[in-house]
C-alpha positions as CSV (number, residue, x, y, z in Angstrom):
1,M,-0.1,0.1,-0.3
2,T,1.4,3.8,-0.9
3,A,2.8,5.0,2.2
4,M,0.3,7.5,4.1
5,S,-0.1,8.3,7.8
6,T,-2.0,6.9,10.3
7,R,-4.9,8.9,10.5
8,A,-5.3,8.5,6.5
9,K,-4.8,5.2,6.5
10,L,-8.3,4.8,9.4
11,G,-11.1,3.4,7.1
12,V,-14.1,0.6,7.0
13,V,-12.8,-2.6,7.4
14,V,-12.9,-4.7,4.5
15,A,-15.2,-8.0,5.7
16,S,-13.1,-10.5,3.3
17,A,-10.1,-9.1,4.6
18,V,-10.9,-10.2,8.1
19,L,-11.1,-13.8,7.0
20,L,-8.0,-13.5,4.7
21,G,-5.9,-12.8,7.8
22,T,-7.7,-15.3,10.2
23,V,-6.3,-17.7,7.1
24,A,-2.9,-16.2,6.5
25,A,-2.5,-16.5,10.9
26,G,-3.0,-20.3,10.7
27,Y,-0.9,-20.1,7.4
28,A,1.6,-18.6,8.9
29,A,2.0,-21.1,11.5
30,T,1.4,-23.8,9.2
31,A,4.6,-22.7,7.2
32,A,7.1,-21.6,9.8
33,Q,6.7,-25.2,12.0
34,A,6.3,-27.9,9.5
35,P,9.1,-29.2,7.1
36,A,8.6,-30.0,4.2
37,A,8.0,-33.9,3.3
38,P,11.5,-34.7,1.3
39,P,10.2,-35.6,-2.7
40,P,9.5,-39.4,-3.5
41,A,12.8,-41.0,-4.8
42,G,12.8,-41.7,-8.4
43,G,10.5,-38.6,-9.0
44,E,12.4,-35.9,-9.9
45,Q,13.5,-36.3,-13.4
46,A,10.1,-36.8,-14.9
47,V,8.8,-33.5,-14.0
48,T,8.7,-31.2,-16.6
49,L,6.4,-28.2,-17.5
50,A,5.8,-28.9,-20.8
51,P,2.9,-28.7,-22.4
52,G,1.3,-32.4,-22.2
53,P,-1.6,-34.8,-21.2
54,R,-0.7,-33.8,-17.6
55,L,-2.1,-32.3,-14.5
56,L,0.1,-30.2,-12.6
57,A,-0.3,-29.8,-8.9
58,I,1.4,-29.2,-5.3
59,T,1.8,-32.4,-3.7
60,D,3.7,-32.3,0.3
61,R,4.9,-28.7,-0.5
62,H,7.1,-30.1,-3.5
63,V,6.1,-29.5,-7.3
64,S,4.0,-33.1,-8.9
65,T,2.1,-33.9,-11.9
66,V,-0.2,-36.6,-12.9
67,A,-1.3,-38.0,-16.0
68,A,-4.5,-36.3,-16.8
69,T,-6.1,-39.7,-18.0
70,D,-5.5,-41.8,-14.6
71,P,-5.0,-38.5,-12.2
72,A,-5.8,-40.7,-9.3
73,G,-2.8,-42.8,-10.4
74,P,1.4,-42.8,-10.6
75,R,2.9,-39.4,-9.2
76,T,5.8,-37.8,-10.0
77,V,7.2,-35.7,-7.3
78,A,10.1,-32.7,-8.1
79,G,12.6,-31.4,-5.8
80,L,11.2,-28.0,-5.8
81,E,9.7,-26.9,-2.9
82,C,6.2,-24.1,-3.7
83,L,3.1,-23.2,-1.7
84,R,1.4,-22.4,-5.0
85,V,2.4,-23.8,-8.5
86,Y,0.9,-22.7,-11.6
87,A,1.6,-23.2,-15.5
88,A,1.4,-22.4,-19.0
89,A,2.9,-22.6,-22.7
90,G,6.1,-24.0,-20.7
91,T,6.4,-21.4,-18.3
92,G,5.8,-21.9,-14.6
93,V,5.3,-19.5,-11.2
94,C,6.2,-21.1,-7.8
95,L,6.3,-18.9,-4.8
96,K,8.4,-20.7,-2.6
97,P,10.8,-20.5,0.5
98,E,13.2,-18.1,0.5
99,T,14.4,-18.0,3.7
100,A,12.5,-19.3,6.9
101,W,10.6,-16.2,7.1
102,S,10.6,-14.6,3.5
103,Y,9.0,-16.0,0.0
104,Q,10.0,-15.2,-3.6
105,V,8.4,-15.5,-6.8
106,V,10.5,-17.2,-8.7
107,V,9.7,-18.3,-12.8
108,L,10.3,-21.5,-14.3
109,D,11.2,-22.9,-18.0
110,A,10.0,-26.0,-18.8
111,T,12.4,-27.9,-17.4
112,L,11.7,-26.1,-13.8
113,R,14.7,-24.6,-13.7
114,Q,14.9,-21.1,-12.3
115,T,14.7,-17.7,-15.5
116,R,13.8,-14.7,-12.7
117,A,13.3,-15.0,-8.9
118,V,11.6,-11.3,-7.0
119,S,11.2,-11.4,-3.4
120,V,7.6,-10.8,-2.4
121,P,6.8,-9.9,0.9
122,G,3.9,-12.6,3.5
123,L,2.7,-15.1,2.6
124,P,1.8,-16.8,-0.3
125,N,-1.8,-17.2,-1.9
126,R,-2.6,-17.3,-5.3
127,A,0.5,-17.3,-8.5
128,R,-1.4,-17.2,-12.4
129,V,0.3,-17.0,-15.4
130,S,-1.0,-15.9,-18.5
131,A,-2.1,-18.8,-21.2
132,S,0.8,-17.3,-23.5
133,G,3.2,-18.0,-20.8
134,R,4.4,-14.5,-21.0
135,M,3.2,-12.7,-17.9
136,V,2.8,-14.1,-14.1
137,S,1.0,-12.8,-11.4
138,W,1.0,-13.2,-7.0
139,T,-1.6,-12.3,-3.9
140,T,0.2,-12.7,-1.0
141,F,-0.7,-12.0,2.6
142,V,0.7,-9.2,4.2
143,G,0.7,-7.6,7.9
144,G,1.0,-4.1,8.9
145,D,-1.6,-1.7,7.6
146,S,-3.4,0.1,10.1
147,Y,-6.9,-0.1,8.8
148,T,-7.3,-3.8,9.2
149,S,-8.4,-5.4,12.4
150,S,-7.6,-8.6,11.8
151,G,-3.5,-7.5,11.0
152,F,-3.4,-8.5,7.5
153,S,-3.8,-7.5,3.9
154,T,-2.7,-8.9,0.2
155,R,-0.4,-7.7,-2.3
156,T,-0.8,-8.3,-6.1
157,G,2.0,-7.8,-8.2
158,I,2.4,-8.9,-11.9
159,L,5.2,-9.5,-13.7
160,D,6.3,-9.6,-17.4
161,T,8.7,-12.3,-17.9
162,R,9.5,-11.0,-22.1
163,T,10.5,-7.6,-20.7
164,G,11.3,-8.3,-16.7
165,T,8.5,-5.1,-15.8
166,T,7.1,-5.6,-12.6
167,V,4.3,-4.3,-11.1
168,A,4.8,-4.0,-7.4
169,S,0.9,-3.9,-6.1
170,L,-1.7,-3.2,-8.3
171,E,-2.5,-0.4,-5.4
172,E,-0.8,1.8,-8.1
173,F,-3.0,1.4,-10.6
174,A,-5.6,4.6,-11.0
175,I,-9.7,3.1,-10.6
176,T,-12.7,3.1,-11.7
177,R,-15.7,2.3,-9.7
178,D,-19.3,2.4,-10.7
179,G,-17.9,4.9,-14.1
180,R,-16.2,7.0,-11.9
181,G,-12.3,8.0,-10.6
182,Y,-12.2,6.2,-6.4
183,R,-9.5,6.2,-4.2
184,S,-9.6,4.9,-1.0
185,A,-6.6,4.4,1.4
186,D,-8.2,0.4,2.1
187,V,-8.2,-0.8,-1.1
188,N,-6.9,-4.1,-1.4
189,Y,-6.1,-7.1,-4.6
190,W,-6.3,-10.5,-4.8
191,G,-6.5,-13.3,-7.9
192,V,-5.4,-11.8,-11.0
193,T,-6.0,-13.8,-13.9
194,F,-5.0,-12.4,-17.7
195,S,-7.1,-12.2,-21.1
196,A,-5.1,-13.5,-23.9
197,D,-3.6,-10.6,-25.3
198,D,-1.3,-10.4,-22.5
199,N,-2.7,-6.6,-21.6
200,R,-6.0,-7.0,-20.1
201,F,-7.0,-8.8,-16.9
202,Y,-9.4,-9.7,-14.3
203,A,-9.1,-9.2,-11.1
204,T,-10.9,-9.1,-7.1
205,M,-10.9,-5.9,-5.8
206,A,-11.8,-4.8,-1.9
207,T,-12.9,-1.6,-0.4
208,G,-15.3,0.0,2.4
209,G,-16.8,-3.6,3.1
210,R,-17.5,-4.6,-0.9
211,R,-15.6,-6.7,-3.3
212,Y,-16.0,-6.1,-7.0
213,L,-14.8,-8.0,-9.9
214,V,-12.5,-5.6,-11.6
215,R,-11.3,-5.7,-15.3
216,G,-7.3,-4.0,-15.5
217,D,-4.9,-2.6,-18.9
218,L,-1.8,-2.9,-17.6
219,A,-0.3,-0.7,-20.5
220,A,-2.7,2.0,-19.1
221,R,-2.1,1.2,-15.3
222,T,-5.9,1.3,-14.7
223,V,-8.7,-0.7,-13.7
224,E,-12.4,-0.4,-13.6
225,T,-15.4,-2.0,-11.4
226,L,-17.8,-4.2,-13.3
227,K,-19.9,-6.6,-10.6
228,E,-19.8,-7.0,-7.1
229,N,-19.4,-10.0,-5.2
230,V,-16.8,-11.9,-7.9
231,E,-13.3,-12.8,-6.3
232,C,-10.8,-15.1,-7.7
233,P,-11.6,-15.2,-10.9
234,S,-10.0,-17.6,-13.6
235,L,-10.8,-16.6,-17.3
236,S,-12.2,-20.3,-19.2
237,P,-9.5,-20.9,-22.1
238,D,-11.9,-19.4,-24.8
239,G,-12.0,-15.8,-22.9
240,T,-16.2,-15.8,-22.8
241,R,-16.0,-16.7,-19.2
242,L,-14.6,-16.5,-15.5
243,A,-15.4,-19.2,-12.8
244,F,-14.5,-17.5,-9.3
245,K,-15.8,-18.0,-6.0
246,E,-19.5,-15.8,-5.1
247,A,-20.0,-15.0,-1.5
248,V,-23.1,-16.6,0.0
249,D,-25.2,-13.7,0.2
250,A,-22.9,-11.7,-0.2
251,D,-21.0,-12.7,3.3
252,P,-18.2,-14.4,3.3
253,A,-18.6,-15.6,6.9
254,K,-21.0,-17.7,4.9
255,G,-19.0,-19.2,2.4
256,W,-17.9,-19.2,-1.0
257,R,-20.3,-20.8,-3.9
258,L,-17.8,-21.9,-6.9
259,S,-20.0,-20.3,-9.5
260,V,-19.9,-19.1,-13.2
261,L,-20.2,-15.6,-14.8
262,D,-21.0,-15.3,-18.6
263,L,-19.1,-12.0,-19.6
264,S,-21.3,-10.9,-22.8
265,S,-24.5,-11.6,-20.7
266,M,-23.7,-11.1,-17.3
267,R,-25.6,-14.1,-15.9
268,V,-24.1,-15.7,-13.3
269,T,-24.9,-20.3,-13.0
270,A,-24.0,-21.5,-9.5
271,T,-21.7,-24.8,-9.9
272,A,-23.2,-28.7,-8.0
273,E,-20.7,-27.9,-5.4
274,V,-22.8,-27.1,-2.6
275,R,-19.2,-27.4,-0.1
276,S,-17.5,-23.9,0.3
277,V,-14.1,-23.8,-2.0
278,D,-12.0,-20.8,-1.3
279,D,-9.7,-21.0,-3.7
280,Q,-9.0,-19.8,-7.6
281,A,-10.5,-22.2,-9.6
282,A,-8.6,-23.5,-12.9
283,W,-10.6,-24.7,-16.2
284,L,-9.6,-28.4,-17.0
285,D,-10.8,-27.7,-20.3
286,G,-13.1,-25.6,-21.6
287,G,-15.9,-27.7,-19.8
288,K,-14.6,-28.5,-16.3
289,L,-12.8,-26.6,-12.9
290,A,-10.2,-27.7,-10.9
291,Y,-9.9,-26.5,-7.5
292,T,-8.9,-27.0,-3.5
293,L,-11.0,-28.4,-0.7
294,R,-9.0,-29.4,2.5
295,R,-10.9,-32.3,4.4
296,D,-11.3,-31.8,8.0
297,D,-7.6,-32.6,9.2
298,G,-6.5,-29.7,6.7
299,Q,-4.9,-32.1,3.9
300,P,-5.9,-31.3,0.7
301,D,-7.3,-32.2,-2.6
302,V,-8.2,-31.6,-5.5
303,W,-11.5,-32.3,-7.2
304,D,-13.6,-31.1,-10.8
305,V,-16.9,-29.8,-11.2
306,P,-18.3,-29.4,-15.4
307,A,-18.3,-25.6,-15.4
308,D,-22.6,-25.2,-16.8
309,G,-23.9,-26.1,-13.4
310,S,-24.4,-29.7,-14.4
311,G,-23.0,-33.1,-13.3
312,A,-21.0,-33.6,-10.2
313,P,-18.3,-32.9,-7.8
314,A,-15.6,-35.5,-8.5
315,L,-12.6,-36.2,-6.5
316,V,-9.4,-35.7,-9.1
317,I,-6.0,-36.0,-7.2
318,P,-6.1,-36.4,-3.5
319,G,-3.8,-35.0,-1.1
320,A,-3.1,-31.9,-3.4
321,E,-3.4,-28.5,-4.1
322,S,-2.6,-25.7,-6.9
323,P,-3.9,-27.2,-9.6
324,S,-3.4,-26.3,-13.1
325,P,-3.5,-28.6,-16.5
326,L,0.1,-27.8,-18.4
327,T,-1.4,-26.1,-21.8
């Protein structure tokens, strides 16, 4: 957030930031106390981010892949430790520990070789790569913003892997809300997803106790609000729909319903997943969404569900999280 006086930062506490802070506090304890499990012997050599009929995920805090035709079957696990991962067009992003209490955004090539690294504040939360592999985004939880009673807010950045241009925080961008210019100290962003042109993007913006879907323009450094109660958007392969989590009764304390927004009609379709999905879903193809759900003991599993509201949720990768197709 842009530096300013404590008095200027006083604002309305964003309800979702309170929940994000609660999650982040538990996550911080886990990340600090739980050592990463070693990868299974012999798995490291086979892991690649090259496009193919495989799914990428995190297993025990390590990069892993499974066959798309048998995702519950044999799994290859790399030695690379990541807390969030995503890949497209042979480019990957890994949010990984830098020290015991700091993290990096690491850009990977198809062989998991590091090509760029950016130190980031806070705890890893979201990561995305554009379909071309050029643009990378991330979101972290951070502490210390005086306008949040929970002590946590978010930082969302974008990196152009071709030019090296880095946006450290979307909070630098000019905002148009409901057709008018808008500024506030309590603005937070999370969950970027990129359009095919590598310039336009969608994300969530929170301010004044409300959460908005915004459409952004990297070149112009602007965002504009499109719709309320849309969090963690994920653009479909054809660019016509956004998967997102919708707060039940517009109240994040009641949980989230995984839904899909048609961008031409702005019509929302709820999926058949009725459990609360606190994740940025990934499109496995034009018809299915993958997402992480946690068991009662906190262990993650990857599930999928049709995007058109039909069918039923299905377990895809047991004991894994942060899924993406290797396209």
